[in-house]
C-alpha positions as CSV (number, residue, x, y, z in Angstrom):
1,M,29.5,16.5,45.6
2,L,31.3,19.2,43.7
3,T,30.0,22.7,44.6
4,R,30.7,26.3,44.0
5,S,29.9,29.5,45.8
6,S,26.3,30.2,46.4
7,S,26.9,33.8,45.3
8,K,27.0,32.5,41.7
9,K,23.8,32.5,39.8
10,S,22.2,29.1,39.2
11,A,22.1,27.6,35.7
12,T,19.4,28.2,33.2
13,T,19.1,26.4,29.9
14,T,19.2,28.7,26.9
15,P,15.7,28.9,25.4
16,D,15.4,27.3,21.9
17,P,14.6,30.2,19.5
18,T,12.6,27.8,17.3
19,F,10.5,26.3,20.1
20,E,7.4,28.3,19.3
21,E,7.7,27.3,15.7
22,Q,8.1,23.7,16.6
23,K,5.1,23.9,18.9
24,R,3.0,25.0,16.0
25,L,3.9,21.9,14.1
26,I,2.5,19.6,16.8
27,R,-0.3,21.7,18.3
28,S,-3.1,19.7,16.7
29,E,-1.4,16.5,17.7
30,L,-1.8,17.3,21.4
31,V,-5.4,18.3,21.4
32,D,-7.4,16.2,23.9
33,A,-4.2,14.9,25.6
34,I,-5.3,12.9,28.7
35,S,-4.2,14.0,32.1
36,L,-4.3,10.9,34.3
37,E,-5.4,11.4,37.8
38,S,-3.5,8.6,39.5
39,D,-0.1,7.1,39.3
40,S,-1.5,3.6,38.6
41,F,-0.3,3.7,35.0
42,T,3.3,4.5,36.0
43,S,3.2,1.9,38.7
44,S,1.8,-0.8,36.4
45,L,4.6,-0.7,33.8
46,Y,7.6,-2.9,33.2
47,H,7.2,-5.4,36.1
48,Q,8.7,-8.1,33.8
49,V,12.1,-6.3,33.6
50,A,13.1,-6.7,37.2
51,S,11.6,-8.4,40.3
52,E,11.0,-6.6,43.6
53,S,13.8,-8.6,45.2
54,A,16.3,-7.8,42.5
55,I,15.5,-4.1,42.9
56,D,15.9,-4.4,46.6
57,R,19.3,-5.9,46.2
58,F,20.3,-3.2,43.8
59,L,19.1,-0.4,46.1
60,K,21.1,-1.9,49.0
61,K,24.3,-2.1,47.0
62,S,24.1,1.1,45.0
63,R,26.2,4.0,46.0
64,F,23.6,6.3,44.4
65,Y,20.7,5.4,46.7
66,S,20.5,5.7,50.5
67,V,18.3,3.0,52.0
68,A,18.5,4.7,55.4
69,Q,17.3,8.1,54.0
70,R,15.0,6.5,51.4
71,R,16.5,8.9,48.9
72,W,18.5,8.9,45.7
73,K,21.9,10.6,46.2
74,L,21.1,13.8,44.4
75,P,21.9,17.3,45.6
76,H,19.5,18.8,48.1
77,S,20.3,22.2,46.5
78,Y,21.5,22.8,42.9
79,T,22.5,26.4,43.3
80,K,26.1,25.5,44.4
81,L,27.0,23.0,41.8
82,I,30.3,23.6,40.0
83,D,29.9,24.6,36.4
84,Q,26.1,24.9,37.1
85,N,25.9,21.3,35.9
86,F,22.9,19.7,37.5
87,Y,22.6,17.0,34.7
88,T,25.6,14.9,35.8
89,P,24.1,13.7,39.1
90,F,21.0,12.5,37.3
91,L,23.1,10.9,34.6
92,N,25.0,9.0,37.3
93,V,21.8,7.6,38.8
94,F,20.4,6.5,35.4
95,S,23.7,5.0,34.4
96,A,24.0,3.1,37.7
97,I,20.5,1.6,37.2
98,L,21.4,0.4,33.7
99,K,24.7,-1.0,34.8
100,G,23.2,-2.6,37.9
101,F,20.8,-4.7,35.8
102,S,23.0,-5.2,32.7
103,S,22.7,-8.8,31.6
104,G,25.9,-8.7,29.6
105,S,24.5,-7.2,26.4
106,T,26.4,-8.1,23.3
107,S,28.4,-5.6,21.4
108,H,25.5,-5.4,18.9
109,V,22.8,-4.5,21.4
110,T,23.7,-1.8,23.9
111,R,22.1,1.0,26.0
112,E,23.9,4.1,27.3
113,V,22.7,7.3,29.0
114,V,24.1,10.4,27.3
115,D,24.0,14.0,28.4
116,T,22.6,15.9,25.3
117,H,21.6,19.2,26.8
118,T,24.3,20.9,24.7
119,I,23.8,18.7,21.7
120,G,21.3,19.7,19.0
121,L,19.5,16.6,17.9
122,Q,18.5,17.3,14.3
123,H,14.9,17.0,13.1
124,R,13.6,15.8,9.8
125,E,10.8,17.7,8.3
126,A,8.9,17.4,4.9
127,N,10.1,20.9,4.0
128,S,13.6,22.4,4.0
129,V,13.3,23.9,7.5
130,V,16.1,22.8,9.9
131,H,15.2,22.4,13.5
132,H,17.1,20.9,16.5
133,S,16.0,20.1,20.0
134,H,18.0,19.5,23.2
135,P,16.7,16.9,25.6
136,S,18.6,16.9,28.9
137,L,19.5,13.2,28.6
138,V,18.7,10.4,26.2
139,I,19.2,6.7,26.2
140,K,21.4,5.9,23.3
141,A,20.8,2.5,21.7
142,E,22.5,0.0,19.3
143,G,20.4,-2.8,18.0
144,P,18.2,-4.1,15.2
145,S,16.0,-1.0,15.0
146,F,18.6,1.7,15.5
147,Q,21.2,3.4,13.3
148,R,23.6,6.3,13.7
149,P,22.3,9.7,12.6
150,Y,23.1,10.6,9.0
151,T,26.2,12.7,8.6
152,D,27.1,14.7,5.5
153,P,30.2,13.4,3.7
154,G,33.4,14.9,5.0
155,K,31.9,16.0,8.4
156,E,32.5,14.5,11.8
157,Q,30.3,11.5,12.5
158,K,27.3,12.3,14.7
159,L,27.2,9.7,17.5
160,V,23.7,10.3,18.9
161,G,20.4,11.5,17.4
162,Y,16.8,10.6,17.0
163,P,17.6,7.4,14.9
164,N,19.4,5.8,17.8
165,I,17.7,6.7,21.1
166,T,15.1,4.8,23.0
167,T,13.7,7.8,25.0
168,C,14.3,11.5,26.0
169,I,14.5,12.8,29.5
170,D,14.1,16.4,30.5
171,I,15.3,17.7,33.9
172,Y,14.3,20.9,35.7
173,V,15.5,22.1,39.0
174,D,15.4,25.2,41.2
175,G,11.8,26.0,40.2
176,K,12.7,26.2,36.5
177,E,10.0,23.7,35.6
178,P,8.0,25.1,32.6
179,S,4.2,25.2,32.4
180,M,2.4,21.9,31.9
181,S,1.5,22.8,28.3
182,D,5.2,23.5,27.5
183,Q,6.3,20.3,29.1
184,L,3.8,18.4,26.9
185,A,4.8,20.3,23.8
186,K,8.5,19.5,24.3
187,A,7.8,15.9,25.0
188,G,5.6,15.8,21.9
189,I,8.4,17.4,19.8
190,Y,10.8,14.6,20.9
191,A,8.2,11.9,20.4
192,R,7.3,13.0,16.9
193,Q,10.9,13.0,15.8
194,I,11.4,9.5,17.3
195,F,8.3,8.3,15.3
196,I,9.7,9.9,12.1
197,H,13.3,8.5,12.5
198,Q,12.2,5.1,13.7
199,P,9.4,4.1,11.4
200,N,8.6,0.8,13.2
201,R,7.6,2.7,16.4
202,R,4.2,2.0,17.9
203,F,4.5,4.3,20.9
204,V,7.0,6.6,22.5
205,R,7.5,7.4,26.2
206,V,9.3,10.4,27.6
207,L,10.3,11.3,31.2
208,V,10.4,14.7,32.9
209,L,12.1,15.0,36.2
210,T,12.5,17.6,38.9
211,E,14.5,17.4,42.2
212,E,11.8,15.1,43.7
213,H,9.3,14.0,41.0
214,V,9.1,12.1,37.8
215,R,6.3,12.5,35.2
216,L,5.7,10.1,32.3
217,F,4.5,11.2,28.9
218,H,3.1,8.5,26.6
219,F,2.4,9.0,22.9
220,D,0.8,6.7,20.4
221,R,-1.5,6.8,17.4
222,S,-4.4,7.9,19.6
223,G,-2.6,10.9,20.9
224,A,-1.0,11.7,24.3
225,Q,-1.5,11.0,27.9
226,Y,0.6,12.0,30.9
227,T,0.8,11.0,34.6
228,P,0.7,13.1,37.7
229,P,4.1,13.7,39.3
230,L,5.4,10.7,41.3
231,N,8.0,11.1,44.0
232,F,10.8,8.9,42.8
233,H,12.6,9.0,46.1
234,D,9.6,7.5,47.9
235,N,9.0,5.1,45.0
236,P,12.4,3.8,44.0
237,H,11.1,0.5,42.7
238,T,8.7,2.2,40.3
239,F,11.5,4.6,39.2
240,V,13.9,1.7,38.6
241,R,11.4,-0.2,36.5
242,L,10.7,3.0,34.4
243,V,14.4,3.5,33.7
244,L,14.9,-0.2,32.8
245,G,11.7,-0.4,30.7
246,L,12.6,2.7,28.7
247,S,16.1,1.2,28.0
248,S,15.0,-2.4,27.6
249,V,16.8,-4.5,25.0
250,D,13.4,-6.1,24.3
251,E,12.3,-3.7,21.6
252,S,8.6,-4.3,22.2
253,D,9.1,-2.8,25.7
254,I,10.1,0.5,24.2
255,G,7.3,0.6,21.6
256,L,9.0,-0.9,18.5
257,D,7.4,-3.3,16.1
258,A,9.7,-6.3,16.1
259,S,8.1,-7.7,12.8
260,I,10.4,-5.3,11.0
261,Q,14.1,-6.1,11.4
262,W,17.1,-4.2,10.0
263,I,20.5,-5.1,8.8
264,T,23.1,-2.5,9.9
265,R,26.6,-2.2,8.6
266,R,29.0,-2.1,11.5
267,E,31.6,0.2,9.9
268,H,29.2,3.2,9.6
269,G,26.3,2.1,11.8
270,R,23.7,2.7,9.1
271,K,20.9,0.5,7.9
272,V,21.5,-1.2,4.6
273,G,18.5,-3.5,4.4
274,G,15.9,-5.5,6.3
275,T,12.9,-7.8,6.4
276,L,9.3,-7.4,7.2
277,R,7.2,-10.3,8.6
278,A,3.6,-10.4,7.5
279,R,0.8,-13.0,7.5
280,G,0.7,-14.8,4.1
281,P,-2.3,-15.7,2.0
282,N,-2.6,-19.1,3.8
283,G,-2.1,-17.7,7.3
284,E,1.6,-18.5,7.5
285,D,4.3,-16.0,8.4
286,V,6.1,-14.7,5.4
287,F,9.4,-12.8,5.7
288,Y,9.5,-10.2,2.9
289,K,12.7,-8.5,1.9
290,L,12.5,-4.7,2.2
291,S,13.4,-2.9,-1.0
292,G,14.8,0.0,1.0
293,T,15.5,1.2,4.5
294,T,12.7,3.8,4.7
295,P,9.0,3.6,3.8
296,F,8.1,5.2,0.4
297,F,5.1,6.8,2.0
298,C,5.0,8.0,5.6
299,D,2.6,10.2,7.6
300,D,4.7,12.3,9.9
301,S,1.9,12.7,12.5
302,I,1.9,11.3,16.0
303,R,-1.8,10.5,16.0
304,G,-4.3,9.5,13.3
305,R,-4.2,6.8,10.7
306,C,-0.4,7.4,10.3
307,T,-0.2,5.3,7.1
308,M,3.1,3.8,6.3
309,C,3.8,2.0,3.0
310,W,6.8,-0.3,2.3
311,N,8.2,-1.7,-1.0
312,V,9.0,-5.4,-0.5
313,R,9.8,-8.4,-2.6
314,D,8.2,-11.8,-2.4
315,P,10.8,-14.2,-1.0
316,V,9.8,-17.0,-3.5
317,T,8.8,-15.2,-6.7
318,N,10.7,-11.9,-6.2
319,E,7.5,-10.2,-7.2
320,A,7.3,-6.5,-6.1
321,L,4.6,-6.0,-3.5
322,V,3.5,-3.2,-1.2
323,V,2.9,-3.5,2.6
324,K,0.6,-0.9,4.1
325,D,0.4,-0.3,7.9
326,S,-2.3,2.0,9.2
327,W,-4.3,2.7,12.4
328,R,-8.0,2.9,12.1
329,T,-10.4,4.1,14.8
330,E,-12.3,1.3,16.5
331,E,-15.6,2.2,15.1
332,R,-14.4,2.3,11.5
333,L,-14.6,-0.7,9.2
334,S,-11.2,-2.2,8.4
335,E,-9.8,-1.4,4.9
336,H,-9.2,-5.1,4.3
337,L,-13.0,-5.7,4.1
338,F,-13.3,-3.3,1.1
339,M,-10.2,-4.8,-0.5
340,Q,-11.6,-8.3,-0.1
341,N,-14.8,-7.0,-1.8
342,A,-12.6,-5.7,-4.7
343,V,-10.8,-8.9,-5.5
344,G,-10.8,-9.5,-9.2
345,I,-12.0,-5.9,-10.2
346,P,-9.7,-4.3,-12.8
347,G,-8.6,-0.7,-12.0
348,V,-8.6,-1.3,-8.3
349,A,-5.7,-2.3,-6.0
350,Q,-5.6,-6.0,-5.3
351,M,-4.9,-7.4,-1.8
352,V,-2.6,-10.4,-1.3
353,S,-3.1,-10.9,2.5
354,C,-4.0,-9.0,5.6
355,E,-3.7,-8.7,9.4
356,P,-6.7,-6.6,10.4
357,D,-6.1,-6.6,14.2
358,R,-2.4,-6.5,14.9
359,C,-2.7,-4.5,18.1
360,D,-4.5,-1.5,19.5
361,T,-3.5,1.7,21.3
362,M,-5.7,0.9,24.3
363,S,-3.3,-2.0,25.1
364,F,-0.5,0.5,25.6
365,R,-2.4,2.8,28.0
366,G,-3.0,0.8,31.1
367,F,-6.5,2.1,31.6
368,G,-7.8,-1.0,33.3
369,D,-11.6,-1.1,33.5
370,V,-12.1,2.7,33.3
371,V,-11.4,4.3,29.9
372,P,-11.0,8.1,30.1
373,A,-13.6,10.2,28.3
374,G,-12.4,11.4,24.9
375,F,-10.0,8.5,24.3
376,R,-10.4,6.9,20.8
377,N,-8.9,3.5,20.5
378,R,-7.0,2.8,17.2
379,I,-6.3,-0.6,15.7
380,E,-3.3,-1.4,13.6
381,T,-3.9,-3.1,10.2
382,R,-1.3,-4.5,7.9
383,I,-2.2,-5.2,4.3
384,V,0.0,-6.8,1.6
385,M,-1.1,-5.8,-1.9
386,K,0.1,-5.9,-5.5
387,A,2.5,-3.2,-6.6
388,Y,1.6,-0.8,-9.5
389,G,3.0,2.2,-11.2
390,T,3.7,5.6,-9.8
391,S,1.3,8.4,-9.0
392,I,-0.9,9.5,-11.9
393,R,0.8,12.9,-11.9
394,K,3.8,11.1,-13.4
395,Y,2.1,10.5,-16.7
396,T,4.1,11.3,-19.8
397,S,1.3,11.7,-22.4
398,A,-2.3,12.8,-22.6
399,K,-3.4,9.3,-23.7
400,Q,-1.6,7.6,-20.7
401,L,-3.3,10.0,-18.3
402,F,-6.8,9.6,-19.8
403,C,-6.5,5.8,-20.1
404,A,-5.5,5.7,-16.4
405,L,-8.4,7.9,-15.2
406,R,-10.8,6.0,-17.4
407,D,-9.8,2.6,-15.9
408,A,-9.9,3.9,-12.4
409,I,-13.4,5.3,-12.9
410,A,-14.5,1.9,-14.4
411,G,-13.0,0.2,-11.4
412,H,-14.9,2.6,-9.1
413,M,-18.1,1.6,-11.0
414,E,-17.6,-2.1,-10.3
415,L,-16.9,-1.3,-6.6
416,F,-20.2,0.6,-6.5
417,K,-22.0,-2.4,-7.9
418,R,-20.5,-4.5,-5.1
419,G,-21.7,-2.0,-2.5
420,T,-18.6,0.1,-1.8
421,I,-18.3,3.9,-1.8
422,H,-14.7,5.0,-1.8
423,R,-15.1,8.6,-0.4
424,D,-11.6,9.8,-0.9
425,V,-10.9,10.1,-4.7
426,S,-7.9,12.4,-5.0
427,L,-4.7,12.9,-7.0
428,Q,-2.9,10.9,-4.4
429,N,-5.2,7.9,-4.6
430,V,-5.0,7.1,-8.4
431,L,-1.9,5.4,-9.7
432,L,-0.7,4.6,-13.1
433,G,-0.8,0.9,-14.0
434,K,2.4,-1.1,-14.5
435,P,4.3,-0.5,-17.7
436,G,2.4,-2.3,-20.5
437,A,-0.7,-2.8,-18.4
438,V,-3.7,-4.1,-20.4
439,P,-6.9,-2.0,-20.7
440,G,-8.7,-2.1,-17.4
441,D,-5.5,-1.9,-15.3
442,R,-3.9,1.2,-16.9
443,G,-5.0,3.2,-13.9
444,I,-5.5,1.9,-10.3
445,L,-7.7,3.3,-7.5
446,I,-6.1,2.8,-4.1
447,D,-6.7,3.6,-0.4
448,F,-9.9,2.5,1.2
449,D,-9.2,3.9,4.6
450,I,-12.4,5.9,4.8
451,A,-14.6,3.8,2.4
452,T,-18.1,2.9,3.5
453,L,-20.8,0.5,2.4
454,R,-23.7,1.7,0.2
455,H,-26.4,0.1,2.3
456,L,-25.4,2.1,5.4
457,N,-26.4,5.3,3.6
458,T,-23.7,7.1,5.5
459,P,-24.4,10.9,5.4
460,A,-21.9,13.0,3.5
461,T,-19.6,15.0,5.7
462,R,-16.8,17.5,4.9
463,H,-14.7,15.8,7.5
464,M,-14.1,12.8,5.3
465,G,-11.9,13.0,2.3
466,T,-9.2,15.3,0.8
467,R,-10.6,18.8,0.8
468,S,-9.4,20.0,-2.6
469,Y,-11.2,17.1,-4.3
470,Q,-14.4,17.0,-2.2
471,S,-17.7,17.4,-4.1
472,I,-19.8,20.5,-3.6
473,P,-22.6,18.5,-1.8
474,V,-20.0,17.1,0.6
475,L,-18.6,20.6,1.3
476,Y,-22.1,22.0,1.9
477,S,-23.2,19.0,4.0
478,A,-22.6,21.0,7.2
479,Q,-25.3,23.5,6.4
480,V,-28.2,21.1,5.9
481,P,-29.9,19.3,8.8
482,H,-30.1,16.0,7.0
483,P,-27.3,15.6,4.5
484,L,-27.7,13.1,1.6
485,P,-25.6,10.0,1.8
486,H,-22.2,10.2,0.2
487,D,-22.8,8.5,-3.2
488,H,-21.2,7.7,-6.5
489,L,-21.9,11.2,-7.9
490,D,-19.7,12.7,-5.1
491,D,-16.8,10.5,-6.1
492,L,-17.4,11.1,-9.9
493,E,-17.2,14.8,-9.1
494,S,-14.0,14.2,-7.3
495,F,-12.5,12.5,-10.4
496,L,-13.3,15.6,-12.3
497,Y,-11.3,17.7,-9.8
498,V,-8.4,15.3,-10.1
499,L,-8.4,15.9,-13.9
500,A,-8.8,19.7,-13.4
501,H,-5.8,19.7,-11.0
502,I,-3.7,18.1,-13.7
503,M,-4.9,19.9,-16.8
504,F,-4.8,23.4,-15.2
505,A,-1.3,22.9,-13.7
506,R,0.6,20.7,-16.2
507,D,0.9,20.2,-20.0
508,S,0.0,17.1,-22.0
509,A,3.5,15.6,-21.5
510,G,3.2,15.9,-17.7
511,V,5.5,19.0,-17.3
512,D,4.5,21.2,-14.4
513,Q,3.6,24.7,-15.7
514,G,3.6,26.5,-12.4
515,P,0.8,27.6,-10.1
516,D,-2.7,28.1,-11.6
517,Q,-4.8,30.8,-10.1
518,M,-8.0,28.8,-9.8
519,L,-6.1,25.9,-8.0
520,L,-4.3,28.4,-5.8
521,Q,-7.7,29.9,-4.9
522,W,-9.0,26.5,-4.0
523,E,-5.9,25.8,-1.9
524,Q,-6.2,29.2,-0.2
525,Y,-9.8,28.6,0.9
526,Q,-9.6,24.9,1.7
527,N,-10.3,25.5,5.3
528,D,-13.4,27.5,4.4
529,W,-15.8,25.0,3.0
530,R,-18.4,27.7,2.0
531,W,-16.0,29.6,-0.2
532,L,-14.4,26.5,-1.6
533,G,-17.9,25.2,-2.5
534,T,-18.8,28.4,-4.2
535,F,-15.6,28.5,-6.3
536,K,-16.3,24.9,-7.4
537,E,-19.8,25.8,-8.3
538,A,-18.4,28.6,-10.4
539,Y,-16.0,26.3,-12.1
540,L,-18.8,23.8,-13.1
541,T,-20.8,26.6,-14.7
542,R,-18.0,27.6,-17.1
543,R,-18.1,26.4,-20.7
544,H,-14.5,27.4,-21.5
545,V,-11.0,26.8,-20.2
546,P,-8.2,29.4,-20.0
547,F,-6.3,30.0,-23.2
548,K,-3.1,28.5,-21.6
549,V,-4.9,25.2,-21.1
550,L,-6.1,25.3,-24.7
551,K,-2.5,25.7,-25.8
552,R,-1.1,22.9,-23.6
553,W,-3.6,20.2,-24.3
554,P,-4.9,18.4,-27.4
555,S,-8.4,19.5,-28.2
556,P,-10.0,16.1,-27.4
557,C,-8.7,16.6,-23.8
558,V,-10.3,20.0,-23.6
559,D,-13.5,18.7,-25.0
560,L,-13.6,16.0,-22.4
561,I,-13.1,18.1,-19.4
562,L,-15.7,20.6,-20.6
563,A,-18.2,17.9,-21.3
564,Y,-17.4,16.2,-18.0
565,A,-18.1,19.4,-16.0
566,G,-21.2,20.2,-18.1
567,F,-22.6,16.7,-17.3
568,M,-21.9,17.0,-13.5
569,Q,-23.2,20.6,-13.1
570,P,-27.0,19.9,-13.3
571,L,-26.6,16.7,-11.2
572,V,-24.8,18.7,-8.5
573,Q,-27.5,21.4,-8.5
574,E,-30.2,18.8,-8.3
575,K,-28.5,17.1,-5.4
576,L,-28.2,20.5,-3.6
577,C,-31.9,21.1,-4.1
578,V,-32.9,17.6,-2.9
579,S,-30.7,17.9,0.2
580,Q,-32.8,20.9,1.4
581,L,-35.9,18.7,1.5
582,K,-37.0,16.7,4.6
583,P,-36.0,13.0,4.5
584,G,-39.6,11.8,4.1
585,V,-40.3,14.1,1.2
586,R,-37.1,13.6,-0.7
587,S,-36.8,9.8,-0.5
588,D,-37.9,9.0,-4.1
589,K,-35.7,11.8,-5.6
590,A,-32.7,10.7,-3.5
591,E,-33.1,7.0,-4.5
592,A,-33.2,8.1,-8.2
593,F,-29.6,9.2,-8.0
594,A,-28.5,5.6,-7.1
595,A,-31.0,4.0,-9.5
596,N,-29.4,5.9,-12.4
597,F,-25.8,5.1,-11.5
598,N,-25.2,3.0,-14.6
599,E,-26.3,5.9,-16.9
600,H,-24.0,8.3,-15.0
601,Y,-20.9,6.0,-15.2
602,T,-21.6,5.0,-18.8
603,H,-21.9,8.6,-19.9
604,I,-18.5,9.6,-18.4
605,L,-16.7,6.5,-19.6
606,T,-18.0,7.2,-23.1
607,L,-16.5,10.7,-22.9
608,F,-13.2,9.2,-22.0
609,D,-13.4,6.5,-24.7
610,T,-14.2,9.2,-27.3
611,A,-11.3,11.3,-26.2
612,I,-8.9,8.4,-26.1
613,E,-9.9,7.4,-29.6
614,A,-9.5,10.9,-30.9
615,L,-6.0,11.2,-29.4
616,D,-4.9,8.5,-31.8
617,H,-6.0,10.8,-34.7
618,P,-4.1,14.1,-34.5
619,D,-5.6,15.1,-37.9
620,T,-8.9,15.6,-36.2
621,W,-7.6,18.0,-33.5
622,E,-8.4,21.6,-33.5
623,V,-5.3,23.7,-33.8
624,V,-5.1,26.7,-31.5
625,S,-3.2,29.8,-32.7
626,D,-0.2,31.1,-30.8
627,S,-2.3,34.0,-29.5
628,P,-5.9,34.3,-28.5
629,D,-8.4,34.9,-31.2
630,A,-9.9,38.3,-31.7
631,D,-13.1,37.1,-30.1
632,Y,-11.3,35.5,-27.1
633,D,-11.7,37.5,-23.9
634,P,-8.5,37.5,-21.8
635,R,-10.6,38.1,-18.7
636,E,-11.8,34.5,-19.0
637,S,-9.0,33.4,-16.7
638,S,-9.0,30.5,-14.4
639,D,-9.3,32.6,-11.3
640,S,-12.6,34.2,-12.3
641,V,-16.0,33.1,-10.9
642,P,-19.5,34.2,-11.8
643,T,-21.6,36.7,-10.0
644,I,-22.7,35.5,-6.6
645,I,-25.5,37.0,-4.6
646,Y,-25.0,36.8,-0.8
647,L,-28.0,36.5,1.4
648,E,-28.1,36.3,5.2
649,D,-28.6,32.8,6.5
650,S,-29.7,32.8,10.2
651,S,-30.5,29.1,10.2
652,S,-27.0,28.0,11.2
653,S,-24.9,29.3,14.0
654,E,-21.8,28.4,12.0
655,S,-22.7,31.1,9.5
656,A,-22.8,33.9,12.0
657,G,-20.7,36.7,10.7
658,R,-20.4,35.1,7.3
659,P,-22.6,35.4,4.2
660,S,-24.7,32.6,3.0
661,L,-23.5,31.6,-0.4
662,K,-26.4,31.3,-2.8
663,R,-26.0,31.2,-6.6
664,S,-27.7,33.9,-8.6
665,N,-30.6,32.9,-10.9
666,E,-30.0,35.7,-13.3
667,D,-29.0,34.7,-16.9
668,P,-25.3,35.1,-17.5
669,S,-24.2,37.7,-20.0
670,G,-23.5,36.3,-23.4
671,Q,-20.0,35.6,-24.5
672,P,-18.7,34.2,-27.8
673,P,-18.1,30.5,-27.8
674,T,-14.6,29.2,-27.9
675,K,-13.4,27.2,-30.9
676,R,-14.0,23.4,-30.6
677,S,-12.4,20.4,-32.2
678,K,-14.0,18.3,-34.9
679,S,-14.4,15.5,-32.4
680,T,-17.2,17.3,-30.6
681,S,-19.4,18.3,-33.5
682,G,-23.1,18.3,-32.4
683,R,-22.3,18.8,-28.7
684,N,-23.9,21.6,-26.9
685,L,-21.1,24.0,-25.8
686,E,-22.5,27.2,-24.5
687,G,-20.5,30.4,-24.1
688,P,-18.9,31.3,-20.8
689,V,-20.8,33.1,-18.1
690,D,-20.1,36.5,-16.6
691,T,-16.9,36.3,-14.6
692,T,-17.2,39.0,-12.0
693,V,-17.2,38.2,-8.3
694,Q,-17.5,40.0,-5.0
695,S,-14.3,39.7,-3.1
696,P,-14.5,37.4,0.0
C-alpha cells in the first residue's frame, strides 16, 4: 500500500459552501425519517444477485479480501496514504466486486465505479440557482434508463453525472464522519437529484462507509429510512450483495420502473425517444410512444404524491394522450375512482384506462411483520387520459378565458351531482379545451388527487388544496371544533380566486402585467391562514376593482367578477356563522347549503353566460377614460382591506400570541360607486368600503 510520512496531515474534504443552502431545499423531505434498529433490512436485500457459494468462491479468489483475517484489504490507518487519497482503496474493492461477478455485459449495458470526490455533479433546480455535489464514489451506468449528462455546445463532454449513475457512495475515515443528520442530508441531496434526472425512478439507495462500517440510506415516495452501521469486514456476503444490487443490470433492482424504456443515440449518449407501457382499456398491455424524453409535469420532491405527467401517442390512432403517475397514501381513495365517476361529463378530464395499484412503498422497505410507527405507505397509480389544451393562463382573449371557466364550473356541477367534491380548484387544475372545442369542453377541470365523496361529509381542512385558492371557511377550519364538510361552495369560491388571480395580474389578451399588490399579499401570508382568510374576506366585501383592472378588461368581465364576489360573500359569512354552532344544532342549516346547490351553480353560470354574450357586443361595453374619474379614489387599490377589529381568542392554543381575526360590524364609510357597463343595469352595485387596515 502506498504511504507517506505520518508527519503529514491527513486529508479532509473541502466543505461544499452551498451545503447549507442545499439542506434547506430538502429539510421537509427528511422529516420523520425512520432509523431502523436492526440490520435485518440490509441483510435481506439482493439475495437473487449472487448465491452464498458464488460469494464464497469470489472471496477466496479475490486479492482484495483476506479470508484468513476476515477483512477487506483496506488500510488499517489512513494517515500515511500518499496524496492523502483514501478513496482509491475503496474504489478497488468495489471494482473488484463488480468485475468478479460480471456476466459479460454488452457494450450497451455497463456498470463502472468512478471516483467523483473532485467532480462536481451538477444539480437541476426549478429556479436558476446552480448547485453541485461531490459524492466520494458513484456507480456509472449505461443502459435503457441512463444518458450522459447534458453538456453545453462547444464544451468538453461530461462523462458522469446524475443522469447516468445507479447510486452514490460517501466515505469517511479518521473520525471525519459527520453527524447523523448531515449524513442523512447529504444522502437526501444525492437521492433527490437522482429522482429528478431519472424520472422513472421508484426508489434510490445510497451507501455511507467508514473504515469498518457501512450504512444504507433508502429513499422512496414515503420518505427516508436508514440502517444502523454494519461491519462490512465481518459481513462480507451482505456487503457484496449490496454492491452488486446497487449496480445491478436488472433496472428494477436499483429502483427503476422498467415500463418506461428509452432510446439513446450512441454517438452522444443522450435519450432521443422512448416508450411507456400501460394497461389498455381492455386490460391488455399497450406500448405508447413518448412524445419527448422528459415529463411535461414533474414534482421535484422525494416524498409525497410526486405526480409525473407524460405526453404520449396512441400506437394505433396516433391520438395525443396523457399518462399520469402519482403516489397516493394508503388511506386515500384512488383518483381513478373519481375519474370513472366523471366519464361522459363535459368540462372534466376523461380517463382512457388505469392501473390503480402498480406497487407500493412498503414493498421496498423490508419491514416484515412489524411496520415502524410513523410510516405512511404510498401506492403508485397510473392513469391514461385524454389530452386537452394548455393551462388556462395561456388564454388569448377574454371570451376564451370566460368560456373555459364557465365550462369547468359546469363540469364541476355535474361532478357534484354524481357525488364528487374536487377540493383542489386552482389555476393549475383548469385547462383550456382543445382548439375548436365545442361548448361544454372549452375548459377542462383536472386532477382528482385529493377529491372526496359527498356522502362521506369530509370535514374541511386547510391541509388539503392549494393555499392561494382555498376558501375562507377552509382556511378558518382550524379554529372551529367541528368544521363543516368541504362542499361545492368552497370550490365555487376557489373558482372566483382563480379568476381574480388572472384578472388582477393579466390583461384581457393574456399578457402578464406584473405583480399585483393584493395577490402578492396573499402569497406573502399563505403560510398564515388567519391573515390570508382575513385578506380574502376583505376582498369579498369590495364592490370595486382597481383602476388598472378596469382599464385592462372589457366591462362585462369586470361586471362578472364583482357580481361573482358579491354573490359569494353572504354565503361565506353564513357558512362561517353556521360553523360556530354545535353539530346537533346546525344540521338543518348545514344541509340547506347542499340542498340549494342547483341555485348556486345556476346563478354563477348565468353570470358567465351573460358576460360571454356581452363580449360579443362591444358596443354595449362601458368605456373607461385614460385616467381615473374625478370621483375615483386612488386609494382604492388592490392591496387595501377594510377595517378589522382584533379581539383576543383564548379558545385555541394555536392563536396564542396572535390576534383573533373578527370582522367589524360597523357600517363602512360611503364611497361613490364606480361606473358600470350597460350590461349590468338593474344590478345592485354598492360603493366600496373603507379601506384602512391595522398592519399585521
